[in-house]
mmCIF file as Biopython writes it, N, C-alpha, C and O atoms, coordinates in Angstrom:
data_model
#
loop_
_atom_site.group_PDB
_atom_site.id
_atom_site.type_symbol
_atom_site.label_atom_id
_atom_site.label_alt_id
_atom_site.label_comp_id
_atom_site.label_asym_id
_atom_site.label_entity_id
_atom_site.label_seq_id
_atom_site.pdbx_PDB_ins_code
_atom_site.Cartn_x
_atom_site.Cartn_y
_atom_site.Cartn_z
_atom_site.occupancy
_atom_site.B_iso_or_equiv
_atom_site.auth_seq_id
_atom_site.auth_asym_id
_atom_site.pdbx_PDB_model_num
ATOM 1   N N  . UNK A ? 1  ? 57.672 88.498  18.807 1.0 0.0 1  A 1 
ATOM 2   C CA . UNK A ? 1  ? 57.834 89.901  18.851 1.0 0.0 1  A 1 
ATOM 3   C C  . UNK A ? 1  ? 58.968 90.279  18.236 1.0 0.0 1  A 1 
ATOM 4   O O  . UNK A ? 1  ? 59.986 89.603  18.083 1.0 0.0 1  A 1 
ATOM 5   N N  . UNK A ? 2  ? 58.705 91.670  17.798 1.0 0.0 2  A 1 
ATOM 6   C CA . UNK A ? 2  ? 59.697 92.363  16.979 1.0 0.0 2  A 1 
ATOM 7   C C  . UNK A ? 2  ? 60.453 93.489  17.674 1.0 0.0 2  A 1 
ATOM 8   O O  . UNK A ? 2  ? 59.752 94.426  18.055 1.0 0.0 2  A 1 
ATOM 9   N N  . UNK A ? 3  ? 61.764 93.559  17.905 1.0 0.0 3  A 1 
ATOM 10  C CA . UNK A ? 3  ? 62.490 94.327  18.589 1.0 0.0 3  A 1 
ATOM 11  C C  . UNK A ? 3  ? 63.648 95.001  17.603 1.0 0.0 3  A 1 
ATOM 12  O O  . UNK A ? 3  ? 64.462 94.418  16.887 1.0 0.0 3  A 1 
ATOM 13  N N  . UNK A ? 4  ? 63.436 96.512  17.819 1.0 0.0 4  A 1 
ATOM 14  C CA . UNK A ? 4  ? 64.383 97.313  17.055 1.0 0.0 4  A 1 
ATOM 15  C C  . UNK A ? 4  ? 65.913 97.109  17.616 1.0 0.0 4  A 1 
ATOM 16  O O  . UNK A ? 4  ? 66.278 97.237  18.784 1.0 0.0 4  A 1 
ATOM 17  N N  . UNK A ? 5  ? 66.693 96.765  16.503 1.0 0.0 5  A 1 
ATOM 18  C CA . UNK A ? 5  ? 68.070 96.845  16.806 1.0 0.0 5  A 1 
ATOM 19  C C  . UNK A ? 5  ? 68.760 97.558  16.343 1.0 0.0 5  A 1 
ATOM 20  O O  . UNK A ? 5  ? 68.630 97.731  15.131 1.0 0.0 5  A 1 
ATOM 21  N N  . UNK A ? 6  ? 69.705 98.232  16.991 1.0 0.0 6  A 1 
ATOM 22  C CA . UNK A ? 6  ? 70.645 99.650  16.389 1.0 0.0 6  A 1 
ATOM 23  C C  . UNK A ? 6  ? 71.721 98.826  16.029 1.0 0.0 6  A 1 
ATOM 24  O O  . UNK A ? 6  ? 72.132 97.933  16.770 1.0 0.0 6  A 1 
ATOM 25  N N  . UNK A ? 7  ? 72.122 99.039  15.104 1.0 0.0 7  A 1 
ATOM 26  C CA . UNK A ? 7  ? 73.706 98.662  14.789 1.0 0.0 7  A 1 
ATOM 27  C C  . UNK A ? 7  ? 74.724 99.681  14.452 1.0 0.0 7  A 1 
ATOM 28  O O  . UNK A ? 7  ? 74.458 100.452 13.530 1.0 0.0 7  A 1 
ATOM 29  N N  . UNK A ? 8  ? 75.831 99.788  15.061 1.0 0.0 8  A 1 
ATOM 30  C CA . UNK A ? 8  ? 76.934 100.789 14.870 1.0 0.0 8  A 1 
ATOM 31  C C  . UNK A ? 8  ? 78.219 100.148 14.844 1.0 0.0 8  A 1 
ATOM 32  O O  . UNK A ? 8  ? 78.409 99.165  15.561 1.0 0.0 8  A 1 
ATOM 33  N N  . UNK A ? 9  ? 79.030 100.552 14.173 1.0 0.0 9  A 1 
ATOM 34  C CA . UNK A ? 9  ? 80.355 100.241 13.703 1.0 0.0 9  A 1 
ATOM 35  C C  . UNK A ? 9  ? 81.388 100.615 14.411 1.0 0.0 9  A 1 
ATOM 36  O O  . UNK A ? 9  ? 81.869 101.696 14.070 1.0 0.0 9  A 1 
ATOM 37  N N  . UNK A ? 10 ? 82.021 99.929  15.523 1.0 0.0 10 A 1 
ATOM 38  C CA . UNK A ? 10 ? 83.212 100.829 16.480 1.0 0.0 10 A 1 
ATOM 39  C C  . UNK A ? 10 ? 84.237 101.061 15.703 1.0 0.0 10 A 1 
ATOM 40  O O  . UNK A ? 10 ? 84.265 100.796 14.502 1.0 0.0 10 A 1 
ATOM 41  N N  . UNK A ? 11 ? 85.231 101.626 16.415 1.0 0.0 11 A 1 
ATOM 42  C CA . UNK A ? 11 ? 86.336 102.149 16.125 1.0 0.0 11 A 1 
ATOM 43  C C  . UNK A ? 11 ? 87.592 100.820 15.344 1.0 0.0 11 A 1 
ATOM 44  O O  . UNK A ? 11 ? 88.535 100.987 14.571 1.0 0.0 11 A 1 
ATOM 45  N N  . UNK A ? 12 ? 87.099 99.719  15.913 1.0 0.0 12 A 1 
ATOM 46  C CA . UNK A ? 12 ? 87.655 98.637  15.609 1.0 0.0 12 A 1 
ATOM 47  C C  . UNK A ? 12 ? 87.106 98.000  14.243 1.0 0.0 12 A 1 
ATOM 48  O O  . UNK A ? 12 ? 87.606 97.124  13.537 1.0 0.0 12 A 1 
ATOM 49  N N  . UNK A ? 13 ? 86.137 98.588  14.128 1.0 0.0 13 A 1 
ATOM 50  C CA . UNK A ? 13 ? 85.350 97.679  12.683 1.0 0.0 13 A 1 
ATOM 51  C C  . UNK A ? 13 ? 84.408 96.594  12.949 1.0 0.0 13 A 1 
ATOM 52  O O  . UNK A ? 13 ? 83.835 95.934  12.083 1.0 0.0 13 A 1 
ATOM 53  N N  . UNK A ? 14 ? 84.272 96.436  14.451 1.0 0.0 14 A 1 
ATOM 54  C CA . UNK A ? 14 ? 83.199 95.742  14.863 1.0 0.0 14 A 1 
ATOM 55  C C  . UNK A ? 14 ? 81.921 96.158  15.004 1.0 0.0 14 A 1 
ATOM 56  O O  . UNK A ? 14 ? 81.618 97.017  15.833 1.0 0.0 14 A 1 
ATOM 57  N N  . UNK A ? 15 ? 81.130 95.636  14.278 1.0 0.0 15 A 1 
ATOM 58  C CA . UNK A ? 15 ? 79.394 95.894  14.416 1.0 0.0 15 A 1 
ATOM 59  C C  . UNK A ? 15 ? 78.891 95.572  15.845 1.0 0.0 15 A 1 
ATOM 60  O O  . UNK A ? 15 ? 78.869 94.462  16.377 1.0 0.0 15 A 1 
ATOM 61  N N  . UNK A ? 16 ? 78.538 96.620  16.303 1.0 0.0 16 A 1 
ATOM 62  C CA . UNK A ? 16 ? 77.739 96.345  17.748 1.0 0.0 16 A 1 
ATOM 63  C C  . UNK A ? 16 ? 76.391 96.570  17.733 1.0 0.0 16 A 1 
ATOM 64  O O  . UNK A ? 16 ? 75.948 97.659  17.369 1.0 0.0 16 A 1 
ATOM 65  N N  . UNK A ? 17 ? 75.561 95.513  18.146 1.0 0.0 17 A 1 
ATOM 66  C CA . UNK A ? 17 ? 74.040 95.634  18.126 1.0 0.0 17 A 1 
ATOM 67  C C  . UNK A ? 17 ? 73.713 95.943  19.469 1.0 0.0 17 A 1 
ATOM 68  O O  . UNK A ? 17 ? 74.275 95.425  20.433 1.0 0.0 17 A 1 
ATOM 69  N N  . UNK A ? 18 ? 72.591 96.983  19.553 1.0 0.0 18 A 1 
ATOM 70  C CA . UNK A ? 18 ? 71.824 96.994  20.683 1.0 0.0 18 A 1 
ATOM 71  C C  . UNK A ? 18 ? 70.401 97.056  20.844 1.0 0.0 18 A 1 
ATOM 72  O O  . UNK A ? 18 ? 69.679 97.509  19.955 1.0 0.0 18 A 1 
ATOM 73  N N  . UNK A ? 19 ? 69.984 96.646  21.881 1.0 0.0 19 A 1 
ATOM 74  C CA . UNK A ? 19 ? 68.495 96.275  21.602 1.0 0.0 19 A 1 
ATOM 75  C C  . UNK A ? 19 ? 67.722 97.555  22.425 1.0 0.0 19 A 1 
ATOM 76  O O  . UNK A ? 19 ? 67.718 97.188  23.600 1.0 0.0 19 A 1 
ATOM 77  N N  . UNK A ? 20 ? 67.220 98.578  22.358 1.0 0.0 20 A 1 
ATOM 78  C CA . UNK A ? 20 ? 67.070 99.451  23.357 1.0 0.0 20 A 1 
ATOM 79  C C  . UNK A ? 20 ? 65.910 98.981  24.326 1.0 0.0 20 A 1 
ATOM 80  O O  . UNK A ? 20 ? 66.061 99.104  25.541 1.0 0.0 20 A 1 
ATOM 81  N N  . UNK A ? 21 ? 64.973 98.546  23.895 1.0 0.0 21 A 1 
ATOM 82  C CA . UNK A ? 21 ? 63.857 97.939  24.856 1.0 0.0 21 A 1 
ATOM 83  C C  . UNK A ? 21 ? 64.515 96.978  25.737 1.0 0.0 21 A 1 
ATOM 84  O O  . UNK A ? 21 ? 63.947 96.811  26.816 1.0 0.0 21 A 1 
ATOM 85  N N  . UNK A ? 22 ? 65.578 96.309  25.529 1.0 0.0 22 A 1 
ATOM 86  C CA . UNK A ? 22 ? 66.096 95.334  26.521 1.0 0.0 22 A 1 
ATOM 87  C C  . UNK A ? 22 ? 67.220 95.586  27.164 1.0 0.0 22 A 1 
ATOM 88  O O  . UNK A ? 22 ? 68.273 95.016  26.879 1.0 0.0 22 A 1 
ATOM 89  N N  . UNK A ? 23 ? 67.096 96.552  28.186 1.0 0.0 23 A 1 
ATOM 90  C CA . UNK A ? 23 ? 68.432 97.305  28.930 1.0 0.0 23 A 1 
ATOM 91  C C  . UNK A ? 23 ? 69.656 95.980  29.160 1.0 0.0 23 A 1 
ATOM 92  O O  . UNK A ? 23 ? 69.516 94.863  29.658 1.0 0.0 23 A 1 
ATOM 93  N N  . UNK A ? 24 ? 70.780 96.610  28.610 1.0 0.0 24 A 1 
ATOM 94  C CA . UNK A ? 24 ? 71.668 95.340  28.550 1.0 0.0 24 A 1 
ATOM 95  C C  . UNK A ? 24 ? 72.123 94.389  27.549 1.0 0.0 24 A 1 
ATOM 96  O O  . UNK A ? 24 ? 73.247 93.920  27.373 1.0 0.0 24 A 1 
ATOM 97  N N  . UNK A ? 25 ? 70.980 94.186  26.896 1.0 0.0 25 A 1 
ATOM 98  C CA . UNK A ? 25 ? 70.976 93.474  25.788 1.0 0.0 25 A 1 
ATOM 99  C C  . UNK A ? 25 ? 71.739 93.824  24.476 1.0 0.0 25 A 1 
ATOM 100 O O  . UNK A ? 25 ? 71.233 94.437  23.536 1.0 0.0 25 A 1 
ATOM 101 N N  . UNK A ? 26 ? 73.069 93.342  24.528 1.0 0.0 26 A 1 
ATOM 102 C CA . UNK A ? 26 ? 74.141 94.127  23.281 1.0 0.0 26 A 1 
ATOM 103 C C  . UNK A ? 26 ? 74.828 92.629  23.042 1.0 0.0 26 A 1 
ATOM 104 O O  . UNK A ? 26 ? 75.061 91.709  23.826 1.0 0.0 26 A 1 
ATOM 105 N N  . UNK A ? 27 ? 75.055 92.797  21.573 1.0 0.0 27 A 1 
ATOM 106 C CA . UNK A ? 27 ? 76.019 91.927  20.650 1.0 0.0 27 A 1 
ATOM 107 C C  . UNK A ? 27 ? 76.791 92.455  19.649 1.0 0.0 27 A 1 
ATOM 108 O O  . UNK A ? 27 ? 76.562 93.602  19.266 1.0 0.0 27 A 1 
ATOM 109 N N  . UNK A ? 28 ? 77.646 91.819  19.177 1.0 0.0 28 A 1 
ATOM 110 C CA . UNK A ? 28 ? 78.442 92.085  18.191 1.0 0.0 28 A 1 
ATOM 111 C C  . UNK A ? 28 ? 78.722 91.027  17.087 1.0 0.0 28 A 1 
ATOM 112 O O  . UNK A ? 28 ? 78.431 89.835  17.186 1.0 0.0 28 A 1 
ATOM 113 N N  . UNK A ? 29 ? 79.228 91.521  16.197 1.0 0.0 29 A 1 
ATOM 114 C CA . UNK A ? 29 ? 79.632 90.643  15.156 1.0 0.0 29 A 1 
ATOM 115 C C  . UNK A ? 29 ? 80.744 91.567  14.133 1.0 0.0 29 A 1 
ATOM 116 O O  . UNK A ? 29 ? 80.981 92.773  14.199 1.0 0.0 29 A 1 
ATOM 117 N N  . UNK A ? 30 ? 81.386 90.411  13.066 1.0 0.0 30 A 1 
ATOM 118 C CA . UNK A ? 30 ? 82.713 90.957  12.201 1.0 0.0 30 A 1 
ATOM 119 C C  . UNK A ? 30 ? 81.841 91.911  11.094 1.0 0.0 30 A 1 
ATOM 120 O O  . UNK A ? 30 ? 82.192 92.914  10.473 1.0 0.0 30 A 1 
ATOM 121 N N  . UNK A ? 31 ? 80.738 91.273  11.112 1.0 0.0 31 A 1 
ATOM 122 C CA . UNK A ? 31 ? 79.495 91.802  9.996  1.0 0.0 31 A 1 
ATOM 123 C C  . UNK A ? 31 ? 78.373 92.410  10.557 1.0 0.0 31 A 1 
ATOM 124 O O  . UNK A ? 31 ? 78.151 92.451  11.767 1.0 0.0 31 A 1 
ATOM 125 N N  . UNK A ? 32 ? 77.609 92.920  9.618  1.0 0.0 32 A 1 
ATOM 126 C CA . UNK A ? 32 ? 76.367 93.649  9.929  1.0 0.0 32 A 1 
ATOM 127 C C  . UNK A ? 32 ? 75.348 91.988  10.076 1.0 0.0 32 A 1 
ATOM 128 O O  . UNK A ? 32 ? 74.565 91.547  10.917 1.0 0.0 32 A 1 
ATOM 129 N N  . UNK A ? 33 ? 75.700 91.665  9.243  1.0 0.0 33 A 1 
ATOM 130 C CA . UNK A ? 33 ? 74.735 90.137  9.261  1.0 0.0 33 A 1 
ATOM 131 C C  . UNK A ? 33 ? 74.866 89.155  10.509 1.0 0.0 33 A 1 
ATOM 132 O O  . UNK A ? 33 ? 73.968 88.537  11.082 1.0 0.0 33 A 1 
ATOM 133 N N  . UNK A ? 34 ? 76.400 89.185  10.803 1.0 0.0 34 A 1 
ATOM 134 C CA . UNK A ? 34 ? 76.788 88.406  12.318 1.0 0.0 34 A 1 
ATOM 135 C C  . UNK A ? 34 ? 76.198 88.937  13.226 1.0 0.0 34 A 1 
ATOM 136 O O  . UNK A ? 34 ? 75.623 88.309  14.115 1.0 0.0 34 A 1 
ATOM 137 N N  . UNK A ? 35 ? 76.267 90.495  13.118 1.0 0.0 35 A 1 
ATOM 138 C CA . UNK A ? 35 ? 75.886 91.300  14.404 1.0 0.0 35 A 1 
ATOM 139 C C  . UNK A ? 35 ? 74.348 90.687  14.773 1.0 0.0 35 A 1 
ATOM 140 O O  . UNK A ? 35 ? 74.073 90.037  15.781 1.0 0.0 35 A 1 
ATOM 141 N N  . UNK A ? 36 ? 73.412 91.075  13.669 1.0 0.0 36 A 1 
ATOM 142 C CA . UNK A ? 36 ? 72.015 90.445  13.599 1.0 0.0 36 A 1 
ATOM 143 C C  . UNK A ? 36 ? 71.586 89.348  13.987 1.0 0.0 36 A 1 
ATOM 144 O O  . UNK A ? 36 ? 70.632 89.191  14.750 1.0 0.0 36 A 1 
ATOM 145 N N  . UNK A ? 37 ? 72.555 88.119  13.272 1.0 0.0 37 A 1 
ATOM 146 C CA . UNK A ? 37 ? 72.339 86.716  14.065 1.0 0.0 37 A 1 
ATOM 147 C C  . UNK A ? 37 ? 72.683 86.674  15.619 1.0 0.0 37 A 1 
ATOM 148 O O  . UNK A ? 37 ? 71.974 86.165  16.487 1.0 0.0 37 A 1 
ATOM 149 N N  . UNK A ? 38 ? 73.959 87.334  15.811 1.0 0.0 38 A 1 
ATOM 150 C CA . UNK A ? 38 ? 74.275 87.279  17.215 1.0 0.0 38 A 1 
ATOM 151 C C  . UNK A ? 38 ? 73.187 88.046  18.325 1.0 0.0 38 A 1 
ATOM 152 O O  . UNK A ? 38 ? 72.971 87.621  19.459 1.0 0.0 38 A 1 
ATOM 153 N N  . UNK A ? 39 ? 72.610 89.180  17.767 1.0 0.0 39 A 1 
ATOM 154 C CA . UNK A ? 39 ? 71.285 89.852  18.450 1.0 0.0 39 A 1 
ATOM 155 C C  . UNK A ? 39 ? 70.156 89.223  18.521 1.0 0.0 39 A 1 
ATOM 156 O O  . UNK A ? 39 ? 69.332 89.433  19.412 1.0 0.0 39 A 1 
ATOM 157 N N  . UNK A ? 40 ? 69.998 88.324  17.513 1.0 0.0 40 A 1 
ATOM 158 C CA . UNK A ? 40 ? 68.873 87.489  17.837 1.0 0.0 40 A 1 
ATOM 159 C C  . UNK A ? 40 ? 68.854 86.430  18.982 1.0 0.0 40 A 1 
ATOM 160 O O  . UNK A ? 40 ? 67.941 86.064  19.722 1.0 0.0 40 A 1 
ATOM 161 N N  . UNK A ? 41 ? 70.300 86.021  18.873 1.0 0.0 41 A 1 
ATOM 162 C CA . UNK A ? 41 ? 70.343 84.791  19.920 1.0 0.0 41 A 1 
ATOM 163 C C  . UNK A ? 41 ? 70.288 85.451  21.507 1.0 0.0 41 A 1 
ATOM 164 O O  . UNK A ? 41 ? 69.842 84.832  22.473 1.0 0.0 41 A 1 
ATOM 165 N N  . UNK A ? 42 ? 70.840 86.842  21.556 1.0 0.0 42 A 1 
ATOM 166 C CA . UNK A ? 42 ? 70.861 87.652  22.570 1.0 0.0 42 A 1 
ATOM 167 C C  . UNK A ? 42 ? 69.513 87.923  23.071 1.0 0.0 42 A 1 
ATOM 168 O O  . UNK A ? 42 ? 69.307 87.883  24.284 1.0 0.0 42 A 1 
ATOM 169 N N  . UNK A ? 43 ? 68.666 88.169  22.319 1.0 0.0 43 A 1 
ATOM 170 C CA . UNK A ? 43 ? 67.354 88.564  22.349 1.0 0.0 43 A 1 
ATOM 171 C C  . UNK A ? 43 ? 66.598 87.390  23.076 1.0 0.0 43 A 1 
ATOM 172 O O  . UNK A ? 43 ? 65.801 87.532  24.004 1.0 0.0 43 A 1 
ATOM 173 N N  . UNK A ? 44 ? 66.963 86.270  22.525 1.0 0.0 44 A 1 
ATOM 174 C CA . UNK A ? 44 ? 66.026 84.936  22.923 1.0 0.0 44 A 1 
ATOM 175 C C  . UNK A ? 44 ? 66.591 84.770  24.209 1.0 0.0 44 A 1 
ATOM 176 O O  . UNK A ? 44 ? 65.742 84.629  25.089 1.0 0.0 44 A 1 
ATOM 177 N N  . UNK A ? 45 ? 67.965 84.740  24.645 1.0 0.0 45 A 1 
ATOM 178 C CA . UNK A ? 45 ? 68.565 84.476  25.688 1.0 0.0 45 A 1 
ATOM 179 C C  . UNK A ? 45 ? 68.075 85.390  27.049 1.0 0.0 45 A 1 
ATOM 180 O O  . UNK A ? 45 ? 67.898 84.891  28.160 1.0 0.0 45 A 1 
ATOM 181 N N  . UNK A ? 46 ? 67.908 86.725  26.746 1.0 0.0 46 A 1 
ATOM 182 C CA . UNK A ? 46 ? 67.140 87.433  27.630 1.0 0.0 46 A 1 
ATOM 183 C C  . UNK A ? 46 ? 66.007 87.448  28.057 1.0 0.0 46 A 1 
ATOM 184 O O  . UNK A ? 46 ? 65.811 87.607  29.262 1.0 0.0 46 A 1 
ATOM 185 N N  . UNK A ? 47 ? 65.017 87.291  27.200 1.0 0.0 47 A 1 
ATOM 186 C CA . UNK A ? 47 ? 63.666 86.775  27.349 1.0 0.0 47 A 1 
ATOM 187 C C  . UNK A ? 47 ? 63.605 85.388  27.941 1.0 0.0 47 A 1 
ATOM 188 O O  . UNK A ? 47 ? 62.646 85.162  28.679 1.0 0.0 47 A 1 
ATOM 189 N N  . UNK A ? 48 ? 64.477 84.427  27.730 1.0 0.0 48 A 1 
ATOM 190 C CA . UNK A ? 48 ? 64.409 83.377  28.604 1.0 0.0 48 A 1 
ATOM 191 C C  . UNK A ? 48 ? 64.816 83.641  29.788 1.0 0.0 48 A 1 
ATOM 192 O O  . UNK A ? 48 ? 64.110 83.195  30.693 1.0 0.0 48 A 1 
ATOM 193 N N  . UNK A ? 49 ? 65.763 84.245  30.084 1.0 0.0 49 A 1 
ATOM 194 C CA . UNK A ? 49 ? 66.114 84.564  31.413 1.0 0.0 49 A 1 
ATOM 195 C C  . UNK A ? 49 ? 65.022 85.155  32.404 1.0 0.0 49 A 1 
ATOM 196 O O  . UNK A ? 49 ? 64.677 84.656  33.475 1.0 0.0 49 A 1 
ATOM 197 N N  . UNK A ? 50 ? 64.463 86.548  31.710 1.0 0.0 50 A 1 
ATOM 198 C CA . UNK A ? 50 ? 63.391 87.069  32.427 1.0 0.0 50 A 1 
ATOM 199 C C  . UNK A ? 50 ? 62.069 86.100  32.661 1.0 0.0 50 A 1 
ATOM 200 O O  . UNK A ? 50 ? 61.410 86.230  33.693 1.0 0.0 50 A 1 
ATOM 201 N N  . UNK A ? 51 ? 61.716 85.139  31.675 1.0 0.0 51 A 1 
ATOM 202 C CA . UNK A ? 51 ? 60.842 84.157  32.279 1.0 0.0 51 A 1 
ATOM 203 C C  . UNK A ? 51 ? 61.242 83.455  33.253 1.0 0.0 51 A 1 
ATOM 204 O O  . UNK A ? 51 ? 60.445 83.314  34.180 1.0 0.0 51 A 1 
ATOM 205 N N  . UNK A ? 52 ? 62.388 82.897  33.335 1.0 0.0 52 A 1 
ATOM 206 C CA . UNK A ? 52 ? 62.813 81.829  34.277 1.0 0.0 52 A 1 
ATOM 207 C C  . UNK A ? 52 ? 62.718 82.617  35.508 1.0 0.0 52 A 1 
ATOM 208 O O  . UNK A ? 52 ? 62.405 81.959  36.500 1.0 0.0 52 A 1 
ATOM 209 N N  . UNK A ? 53 ? 62.917 83.893  35.682 1.0 0.0 53 A 1 
ATOM 210 C CA . UNK A ? 53 ? 63.131 84.395  37.005 1.0 0.0 53 A 1 
ATOM 211 C C  . UNK A ? 53 ? 61.726 85.165  37.143 1.0 0.0 53 A 1 
ATOM 212 O O  . UNK A ? 53 ? 61.698 85.963  38.080 1.0 0.0 53 A 1 
ATOM 213 N N  . UNK A ? 54 ? 60.624 85.070  36.417 1.0 0.0 54 A 1 
ATOM 214 C CA . UNK A ? 54 ? 59.244 85.776  36.537 1.0 0.0 54 A 1 
ATOM 215 C C  . UNK A ? 54 ? 59.290 86.966  36.442 1.0 0.0 54 A 1 
ATOM 216 O O  . UNK A ? 54 ? 58.529 87.557  37.209 1.0 0.0 54 A 1 
ATOM 217 N N  . UNK A ? 55 ? 60.096 87.777  35.572 1.0 0.0 55 A 1 
ATOM 218 C CA . UNK A ? 55 ? 59.940 88.924  35.531 1.0 0.0 55 A 1 
ATOM 219 C C  . UNK A ? 55 ? 59.300 89.196  34.280 1.0 0.0 55 A 1 
ATOM 220 O O  . UNK A ? 55 ? 59.205 88.307  33.433 1.0 0.0 55 A 1 
ATOM 221 N N  . UNK A ? 56 ? 58.712 90.712  34.034 1.0 0.0 56 A 1 
ATOM 222 C CA . UNK A ? 56 ? 57.891 91.087  32.914 1.0 0.0 56 A 1 
ATOM 223 C C  . UNK A ? 56 ? 58.766 91.220  31.741 1.0 0.0 56 A 1 
ATOM 224 O O  . UNK A ? 56 ? 59.948 91.527  31.898 1.0 0.0 56 A 1 
ATOM 225 N N  . UNK A ? 57 ? 58.257 91.006  30.551 1.0 0.0 57 A 1 
ATOM 226 C CA . UNK A ? 57 ? 59.028 90.862  29.140 1.0 0.0 57 A 1 
ATOM 227 C C  . UNK A ? 57 ? 58.632 92.419  28.808 1.0 0.0 57 A 1 
ATOM 228 O O  . UNK A ? 57 ? 57.475 92.829  28.900 1.0 0.0 57 A 1 
ATOM 229 N N  . UNK A ? 58 ? 59.760 93.246  28.406 1.0 0.0 58 A 1 
ATOM 230 C CA . UNK A ? 58 ? 59.087 94.688  28.137 1.0 0.0 58 A 1 
ATOM 231 C C  . UNK A ? 58 ? 58.691 94.638  26.575 1.0 0.0 58 A 1 
ATOM 232 O O  . UNK A ? 58 ? 59.221 94.078  25.615 1.0 0.0 58 A 1 
ATOM 233 N N  . UNK A ? 59 ? 57.834 95.243  26.674 1.0 0.0 59 A 1 
ATOM 234 C CA . UNK A ? 59 ? 57.259 95.439  25.059 1.0 0.0 59 A 1 
ATOM 235 C C  . UNK A ? 59 ? 58.005 95.965  23.852 1.0 0.0 59 A 1 
ATOM 236 O O  . UNK A ? 59 ? 58.507 97.083  23.969 1.0 0.0 59 A 1 
ATOM 237 N N  . UNK A ? 60 ? 58.144 95.333  22.739 1.0 0.0 60 A 1 
ATOM 238 C CA . UNK A ? 60 ? 58.784 96.349  21.727 1.0 0.0 60 A 1 
ATOM 239 C C  . UNK A ? 60 ? 58.790 97.299  21.560 1.0 0.0 60 A 1 
ATOM 240 O O  . UNK A ? 60 ? 57.695 97.816  21.785 1.0 0.0 60 A 1 
ATOM 241 N N  . UNK A ? 61 ? 59.816 98.198  21.106 1.0 0.0 61 A 1 
ATOM 242 C CA . UNK A ? 61 ? 59.516 99.745  20.704 1.0 0.0 61 A 1 
ATOM 243 C C  . UNK A ? 61 ? 58.830 99.753  19.321 1.0 0.0 61 A 1 
ATOM 244 O O  . UNK A ? 61 ? 59.256 99.189  18.313 1.0 0.0 61 A 1 
ATOM 245 N N  . UNK A ? 62 ? 57.667 100.504 19.437 1.0 0.0 62 A 1 
ATOM 246 C CA . UNK A ? 62 ? 57.429 100.860 18.096 1.0 0.0 62 A 1 
ATOM 247 C C  . UNK A ? 62 ? 57.911 102.508 17.660 1.0 0.0 62 A 1 
ATOM 248 O O  . UNK A ? 62 ? 58.276 103.408 18.416 1.0 0.0 62 A 1 
ATOM 249 N N  . UNK A ? 63 ? 57.759 102.522 16.120 1.0 0.0 63 A 1 
ATOM 250 C CA . UNK A ? 63 ? 58.232 103.704 15.947 1.0 0.0 63 A 1 
ATOM 251 C C  . UNK A ? 63 ? 57.480 103.970 14.816 1.0 0.0 63 A 1 
ATOM 252 O O  . UNK A ? 63 ? 56.772 103.092 14.322 1.0 0.0 63 A 1 
ATOM 253 N N  . UNK A ? 64 ? 57.576 105.427 14.210 1.0 0.0 64 A 1 
ATOM 254 C CA . UNK A ? 64 ? 56.822 105.986 12.894 1.0 0.0 64 A 1 
ATOM 255 C C  . UNK A ? 64 ? 58.128 106.472 12.390 1.0 0.0 64 A 1 
ATOM 256 O O  . UNK A ? 64 ? 59.154 106.760 13.006 1.0 0.0 64 A 1 
ATOM 257 N N  . UNK A ? 65 ? 57.827 106.500 11.022 1.0 0.0 65 A 1 
ATOM 258 C CA . UNK A ? 65 ? 58.793 107.132 10.082 1.0 0.0 65 A 1 
ATOM 259 C C  . UNK A ? 65 ? 58.000 108.129 9.477  1.0 0.0 65 A 1 
ATOM 260 O O  . UNK A ? 65 ? 56.906 107.934 8.948  1.0 0.0 65 A 1 
ATOM 261 N N  . UNK A ? 66 ? 58.710 109.415 9.591  1.0 0.0 66 A 1 
ATOM 262 C CA . UNK A ? 66 ? 57.849 110.404 9.053  1.0 0.0 66 A 1 
ATOM 263 C C  . UNK A ? 66 ? 58.797 111.164 7.710  1.0 0.0 66 A 1 
ATOM 264 O O  . UNK A ? 66 ? 59.756 111.866 8.030  1.0 0.0 66 A 1 
ATOM 265 N N  . UNK A ? 67 ? 58.486 110.986 6.340  1.0 0.0 67 A 1 
ATOM 266 C CA . UNK A ? 67 ? 58.957 111.571 5.443  1.0 0.0 67 A 1 
ATOM 267 C C  . UNK A ? 67 ? 58.701 112.694 5.146  1.0 0.0 67 A 1 
ATOM 268 O O  . UNK A ? 67 ? 57.510 112.989 5.053  1.0 0.0 67 A 1 
ATOM 269 N N  . UNK A ? 68 ? 59.804 113.796 4.872  1.0 0.0 68 A 1 
ATOM 270 C CA . UNK A ? 68 ? 59.698 114.946 4.472  1.0 0.0 68 A 1 
ATOM 271 C C  . UNK A ? 68 ? 60.255 115.180 2.918  1.0 0.0 68 A 1 
ATOM 272 O O  . UNK A ? 68 ? 60.201 116.298 2.405  1.0 0.0 68 A 1 
#
């Protein structure tokens, strides 16, 4: 599955990665690359936890890009 990850740099310069379709799935890193690596691990752990507890796995968010 593919999940959209939003990355923003906070006031301390840390990159925060949020996964909108997985509520509470947030990670961070010193660089964008590190934040993405950590986000991948967080997504995997999140899904494993859902499976372990018999919870449904939310579908990934799909989006379209409109160029004007």
